[in-house]
N, C-alpha and C positions, 0 to 999 in steps of 0.2 A: 733810687734804688729801693727805698722803703716803701714806696707805692707799687712797686713791682712785686716785691715780697709780699705785701699785703694782699694784692690782687690774686697771686698765686695761692696763698693760704685760703682765701675766701673761696676760690674756685674749687680748691680740693675738698672743701666741705660740701659742695653742692654735687658733687660727682656721686651717681648711684653706682656703687662698686659692683653690684649684681649684674647690671647691664650698662656699662659706661658709654656705649655709642647710641642710645636711643633717647629722643626727646631733649629736655633740657640738660641732661647729663652730656650730651655731646657738645652743647655750647659751652659747658663748664671745662671740658677736656680742652677744647680749643682755647679757651681762656687761660687754662694753665700753661699750655704751650706758649701762648703769645707772651704771657708775663714772665715765664722762665727765659725766653728768647730776650726779651727787653732787659732783664737783669744781666744776662751774660753779656749783651752788647755794651751795657753801661760799665760793666766790670772791666772789659776789654779797653774801653774808652780811659777809664781811670788809670789802668796800667800803662797804656801808651803814653798818657800825659806825664806820668812819673818818669818814664824812660826818657821822654823829650826834655825835661827839666834836668835830669842828670847828664845828659849829654850836652846841654846847653852851659853848665857849670864847667865843664872841661875846658 
């Protein structure tokens, strides 16, 4: 999760906010979306593991 956040922050610094979909800036936007997606998927995985542990204890 830390690597996903670091990738997101790094790519946010690489985006040209005046024209975000041109050149290297478009790659940075794709990187932001990819790392944000990875973070959300890892968060969902952690939450599902917690729920599974609580159900197992019952």
